[in-house]
C-alpha positions as CSV (number, residue, x, y, z in Angstrom):
1,M,116.9,101.0,35.7
2,S,113.9,103.2,36.6
3,F,114.4,105.6,39.5
4,D,110.7,106.2,39.8
5,S,108.7,104.6,42.3
6,S,106.0,102.4,40.4
7,E,102.2,103.0,41.1
8,N,102.3,99.5,43.2
9,Q,105.4,100.6,45.3
10,K,103.7,103.9,46.2
11,M,100.6,101.9,47.4
12,I,102.6,99.6,49.2
13,A,104.6,102.0,51.0
14,Q,101.3,104.1,52.3
15,M,99.5,100.7,53.1
16,V,102.6,99.7,55.3
17,R,103.0,103.3,56.9
18,D,99.2,103.4,57.8
19,F,99.2,99.7,59.2
20,G,102.4,100.6,61.1
21,S,101.5,103.9,62.7
22,R,98.2,101.9,64.0
23,E,99.4,98.6,64.8
24,I,103.3,98.8,65.5
25,K,104.2,102.2,66.6
26,P,102.2,102.4,69.9
27,F,103.9,98.7,71.2
28,I,107.4,99.2,69.7
29,M,109.1,99.6,73.3
30,E,106.9,97.2,75.0
31,W,107.7,94.4,72.6
32,D,111.3,95.5,72.7
33,E,111.7,95.4,76.3
34,K,109.7,92.2,77.1
35,Q,110.9,90.4,73.8
36,I,107.5,90.1,72.6
37,F,107.2,88.2,69.4
38,P,103.7,89.5,68.2
39,V,102.3,86.6,66.4
40,E,99.0,88.1,65.8
41,L,100.6,91.1,63.9
42,F,101.9,88.8,61.5
43,N,98.6,87.2,61.0
44,E,97.2,90.5,60.1
45,M,100.1,91.3,58.0
46,G,99.2,88.2,55.9
47,S,96.0,89.8,55.1
48,L,97.4,92.7,53.6
49,G,99.8,90.3,51.4
50,L,103.1,91.2,53.5
51,M,103.5,87.3,54.2
52,G,103.6,86.4,50.5
53,V,104.8,89.2,48.6
54,L,106.8,87.2,46.1
55,V,104.5,84.1,45.9
56,P,102.3,84.0,42.9
57,E,98.4,84.7,43.2
58,E,97.8,80.9,42.3
59,Y,99.3,79.9,45.8
60,G,97.6,82.6,47.6
61,G,100.2,85.4,47.3
62,A,100.5,89.1,46.5
63,G,102.5,87.9,43.1
64,F,104.7,91.0,43.3
65,G,108.3,91.2,42.2
66,Y,111.3,92.3,44.2
67,E,110.7,96.2,43.6
68,E,107.7,95.9,45.6
69,Y,109.1,93.4,48.1
70,I,112.0,95.7,48.7
71,T,109.8,98.6,49.4
72,A,107.6,96.7,51.8
73,I,110.9,95.9,53.9
74,I,112.1,99.2,53.9
75,E,108.8,100.8,55.1
76,L,108.5,98.4,57.8
77,S,112.1,98.7,59.0
78,K,111.9,102.2,59.4
79,I,109.1,101.8,62.0
80,D,110.6,98.7,63.6
81,G,113.6,96.6,62.3
82,S,112.4,93.5,64.4
83,I,109.1,93.3,62.5
84,G,111.0,94.0,59.1
85,L,113.6,91.2,59.8
86,S,110.6,88.7,60.7
87,M,108.8,89.6,57.5
88,A,111.8,89.1,55.5
89,A,113.1,85.9,57.0
90,H,109.3,84.5,56.5
91,N,109.4,85.5,52.8
92,S,113.0,85.4,51.4
93,L,113.9,82.1,53.5
94,C,111.3,79.4,54.4
95,T,108.5,80.6,52.1
96,N,110.9,81.3,49.1
97,H,112.8,78.0,49.6
98,I,109.5,76.2,49.0
99,L,108.4,78.2,46.3
100,H,111.8,78.0,44.2
101,F,112.5,74.4,44.9
102,G,109.1,72.4,46.1
103,N,107.3,70.3,43.9
104,E,103.6,71.2,43.0
105,E,102.2,69.2,46.0
106,Q,104.4,70.9,48.4
107,K,103.8,74.3,47.2
108,R,100.1,73.8,47.3
109,K,100.2,72.3,50.5
110,Y,102.2,74.9,52.4
111,L,102.6,78.2,50.2
112,P,98.7,79.3,50.9
113,K,99.2,79.1,54.7
114,L,102.6,80.7,54.6
115,A,101.5,83.5,52.4
116,S,98.2,84.2,54.2
117,G,100.3,84.7,57.5
118,Q,98.3,81.7,58.7
119,W,101.4,79.9,59.4
120,I,104.8,81.3,60.3
121,G,107.9,79.9,58.5
122,A,111.5,79.2,60.0
123,W,114.6,78.3,58.0
124,G,117.4,76.4,59.7
125,L,121.0,76.0,58.2
126,T,123.4,77.8,61.1
127,E,124.6,75.3,63.9
128,P,126.1,76.2,67.3
129,N,129.5,75.3,65.9
130,T,128.9,76.2,62.2
131,G,127.9,79.3,61.1
132,S,129.5,80.2,57.6
133,D,131.1,77.0,57.8
134,A,127.9,75.0,56.8
135,G,129.7,72.4,55.2
136,N,130.6,70.7,58.4
137,M,127.3,70.9,59.9
138,R,126.7,68.1,62.5
139,T,122.8,67.9,62.1
140,V,122.5,64.3,60.4
141,A,119.5,62.7,58.3
142,V,120.0,59.1,57.8
143,K,118.0,57.1,55.6
144,D,115.6,54.3,57.1
145,G,113.3,53.0,54.2
146,D,110.8,55.6,53.0
147,Y,112.1,58.0,55.8
148,F,115.0,59.9,57.3
149,I,115.9,60.2,61.1
150,L,117.1,63.4,62.1
151,N,119.3,64.2,65.0
152,G,121.4,67.3,65.7
153,A,120.2,71.1,66.5
154,K,120.1,74.6,64.6
155,N,120.7,77.9,66.4
156,F,119.8,81.7,65.8
157,I,116.8,80.7,63.9
158,T,114.4,83.1,63.4
159,H,110.9,82.1,64.6
160,G,112.5,78.8,66.2
161,K,109.7,78.6,68.6
162,S,106.8,80.1,67.0
163,G,107.2,78.9,63.5
164,N,104.6,76.5,62.2
165,V,107.0,75.1,59.7
166,A,110.6,75.0,58.9
167,V,112.7,74.2,56.0
168,V,115.7,72.7,57.5
169,I,119.2,71.6,55.9
170,A,120.6,68.4,57.3
171,R,123.8,66.3,56.1
172,T,122.9,63.1,54.4
173,G,126.3,62.8,53.0
174,A,129.9,63.1,53.9
175,V,131.3,66.0,56.0
176,G,132.5,69.2,54.1
177,D,130.7,67.6,50.6
178,S,128.7,70.4,49.2
179,H,126.4,67.6,47.6
180,G,126.2,65.9,51.0
181,M,123.1,68.0,52.5
182,S,119.7,68.1,51.8
183,A,116.4,70.2,52.8
184,F,113.6,68.9,54.4
185,I,109.9,70.7,55.4
186,I,109.3,69.8,58.9
187,E,105.9,70.9,60.5
188,K,105.8,72.1,64.0
189,G,104.4,69.1,66.2
190,T,106.6,66.5,64.4
191,P,107.9,63.9,67.2
192,G,111.3,64.5,67.7
193,F,111.2,68.3,66.6
194,T,111.2,70.6,69.5
195,S,112.4,74.1,70.2
196,G,115.3,75.2,72.6
197,K,116.4,78.3,74.3
198,K,115.4,81.5,73.0
199,E,118.2,84.1,72.6
200,N,118.2,87.3,74.8
201,K,119.4,89.8,72.4
202,L,121.0,93.1,71.9
203,G,118.7,94.6,69.3
204,M,115.8,93.2,67.0
205,R,114.2,91.8,70.3
206,A,110.6,91.6,68.9
207,S,111.9,89.1,66.4
208,E,112.1,85.8,68.0
209,T,115.4,83.9,67.6
210,A,115.5,80.4,69.1
211,E,117.2,76.8,68.8
212,L,115.6,73.8,66.8
213,I,116.6,70.5,68.2
214,F,115.9,67.2,66.5
215,T,115.9,63.9,68.4
216,D,115.2,60.7,66.4
217,C,112.9,63.1,64.2
218,K,111.3,60.8,61.6
219,I,110.7,62.4,58.3
220,H,109.0,61.2,55.3
221,K,110.8,61.3,52.1
222,S,108.4,63.2,50.8
223,Q,109.1,66.2,53.1
224,M,112.3,66.5,51.1
225,L,112.7,69.6,48.7
226,G,114.1,68.7,45.3
227,K,116.7,65.6,45.3
228,E,118.9,64.3,48.0
229,G,122.3,66.2,48.1
230,E,120.8,69.5,46.9
231,G,120.2,71.0,50.0
232,F,123.4,73.2,50.5
233,I,123.1,74.3,46.6
234,Q,119.8,75.6,47.1
235,S,120.6,77.2,50.3
236,L,123.2,79.2,48.3
237,K,120.5,80.2,46.0
238,I,118.1,81.2,48.6
239,L,120.6,83.0,50.5
240,D,121.5,85.5,47.3
241,G,117.7,86.3,47.7
242,G,118.1,86.8,51.2
243,R,120.8,89.0,51.1
244,I,118.7,91.4,49.0
245,S,116.2,91.3,51.8
246,I,118.8,92.1,54.6
247,A,120.3,94.9,52.4
248,A,116.5,96.4,52.1
249,L,116.0,96.0,56.0
250,S,119.5,97.8,56.5
251,V,118.0,100.8,54.2
252,G,114.9,100.8,56.2
253,I,116.6,101.1,59.7
254,A,119.2,103.6,58.3
255,E,116.5,105.6,56.9
256,G,114.4,105.7,60.1
257,A,117.2,106.8,62.1
258,Y,118.2,109.5,59.8
259,E,114.8,110.9,59.6
260,A,114.3,111.0,63.4
261,A,117.8,112.5,63.6
262,L,117.0,115.1,60.9
263,Q,113.8,115.9,62.5
264,Y,115.2,116.4,66.0
265,S,118.2,118.5,64.6
266,K,115.5,121.2,63.5
267,E,113.8,121.3,66.7
268,R,116.7,121.2,69.2
269,H,118.2,124.9,69.8
270,Q,121.8,125.6,71.1
271,F,123.0,129.0,71.3
272,N,120.0,130.5,69.9
273,Q,119.5,128.4,66.8
274,A,118.4,124.9,65.7
275,I,121.5,122.6,65.8
276,S,121.0,121.9,62.0
277,K,122.4,125.0,61.2
278,F,125.6,124.1,62.7
279,Q,127.9,122.8,59.7
280,G,129.3,119.8,62.4
281,I,125.3,118.6,62.3
282,A,124.5,119.7,58.7
283,F,127.3,117.6,57.4
284,K,126.4,114.7,59.2
285,L,123.1,114.7,57.7
286,A,124.2,115.2,54.2
287,D,126.8,112.4,54.8
288,M,123.8,110.5,56.0
289,A,121.4,111.2,53.3
290,T,124.1,110.5,50.5
291,K,125.0,107.1,51.8
292,I,121.3,106.2,52.2
293,E,120.5,106.8,48.6
294,A,124.0,105.0,47.4
295,A,122.4,101.9,49.3
296,K,119.1,102.0,48.1
297,L,120.2,102.0,44.5
298,L,122.5,98.9,45.2
299,T,119.8,97.3,46.8
300,Y,117.1,97.8,43.9
301,R,119.6,97.1,41.4
302,A,120.1,93.7,42.9
303,G,116.1,93.3,43.0
304,E,115.9,94.3,39.4
305,L,118.5,91.6,38.5
306,K,116.7,89.0,40.4
307,N,113.4,89.9,39.0
308,A,114.9,89.3,35.5
309,G,116.3,86.2,36.8
310,K,119.9,86.9,36.1
311,E,122.7,86.0,38.6
312,V,122.8,88.1,41.5
313,N,125.5,86.6,43.7
314,K,127.9,89.3,43.6
315,E,125.3,92.0,43.3
316,S,123.3,91.0,46.4
317,A,126.5,90.6,48.5
318,M,127.5,93.9,47.5
319,A,124.1,95.6,48.3
320,K,124.1,93.6,51.7
321,L,127.6,94.7,52.5
322,Y,127.4,98.4,51.9
323,A,123.6,98.7,53.1
324,S,124.4,96.9,56.3
325,E,127.6,98.7,57.3
326,T,125.7,102.1,56.4
327,A,122.9,101.3,58.9
328,V,125.5,101.0,61.5
329,D,127.2,104.1,60.6
330,I,124.0,106.0,60.2
331,A,122.6,104.8,63.3
332,N,125.7,105.6,65.3
333,E,125.5,109.5,64.0
334,A,121.9,109.5,64.8
335,V,122.7,108.7,68.5
336,Q,125.6,111.5,68.3
337,I,123.1,114.2,66.8
338,F,120.4,113.2,69.6
339,G,123.3,113.8,72.0
340,G,122.6,112.6,75.5
341,Y,119.1,112.0,74.8
342,G,120.2,109.5,72.0
343,Y,121.4,107.2,74.9
344,T,117.9,107.1,76.5
345,K,115.0,105.0,75.7
346,D,112.7,107.9,75.4
347,F,114.0,108.8,72.1
348,P,114.1,106.5,68.9
349,A,118.0,106.6,68.1
350,E,119.1,104.1,70.5
351,K,116.9,101.3,69.4
352,Y,117.9,102.0,65.4
353,Y,121.6,101.6,67.0
354,R,121.0,98.3,68.7
355,D,118.8,97.1,65.9
356,A,121.2,97.9,63.0
357,K,124.4,95.7,64.0
358,L,122.4,92.6,63.3
359,C,122.4,93.4,59.7
360,T,126.5,93.2,59.5
361,I,125.9,89.6,60.9
362,G,123.1,87.8,59.9
363,E,122.8,85.8,56.5
364,G,126.3,86.1,56.2
365,T,128.8,88.6,58.1
366,S,130.3,91.5,56.1
367,E,133.3,89.6,55.9
368,I,131.9,86.6,54.4
369,Q,130.0,89.1,51.7
370,K,133.8,90.4,51.2
371,L,134.6,86.8,50.4
372,V,131.9,86.2,48.1
373,I,132.6,89.7,46.1
374,S,136.1,89.0,45.9
375,R,135.6,85.7,44.3
376,A,133.2,87.0,42.0
377,I,135.6,89.7,40.7
378,L,138.8,87.7,40.8
379,K,137.2,84.6,38.7
């Protein structure tokens, strides 16, 4: 594993920093306070290649690998975790599912629109009563000739309202059967497909989260991804890559919080010296920097394995678990270093603190990651 950033990574990092300083930083708190999902921003990000990082050039994507993808998410998330989250969900869930399991016709129809940022993607697995227990999902797709009739609801769906297309997993077989679920591509505007409640969240407030509702929604069999009954197995593979995305998101939030705290500690004076001179603060910063490096190494290691086409179930879970818990820990310490100012919205620490917590929950809680890891090591 190389520890040096490639020229592509350096170029992407600088591009994201420049773009973020112009198009994201001035609006961070407005988007956060009002829960604005800046759709136009993602259209612009598409022109930079950020909405199809892993998509081959033949389908309109940037054609990069996971090292570049991780770098892009980290740099975006250092600026605003909400934007990093939406970019990650669009790339790793909806777009990636079509890329890996779609047929040629589906790829050519949807990937160019998604990779260009012209369309925004959503991905529906979670339901109100089935989070990690996806085998007991209640959204059902019943066969009706050349069509499937979908009924049910999905919740906590990123881009649930604004997404132009969604990949949705529905039950086509028996409850609890891992081969009893299928994946469908469903376009916005399809009769019977509507959006429900938008969640009012603690953090990640500029990343839209809402319900998807299906009422006698008629979907042609040509919209199925892969074969009937493969949807859940496909989802597990997609989530392996998705966990690398959340690990990168976590690293970015952690780095952003750390850099803000480091800068503040040099500027804030007490007892006639910068507070960074006090061992209590200096040791906090040392621990923060060390944990970020460890999280980054785990994340890039998982990405390297994914690029090589190797099994990443355990490694992606380890990266996601460690990086997300690290983000929460570092964001907490950043607020502490800022002191009273860290508790106000005039300084950046409180937003990193609120945003970080989602990383330990989304795409499998920390407890689920431990379950995945323990099963892998106890085989």
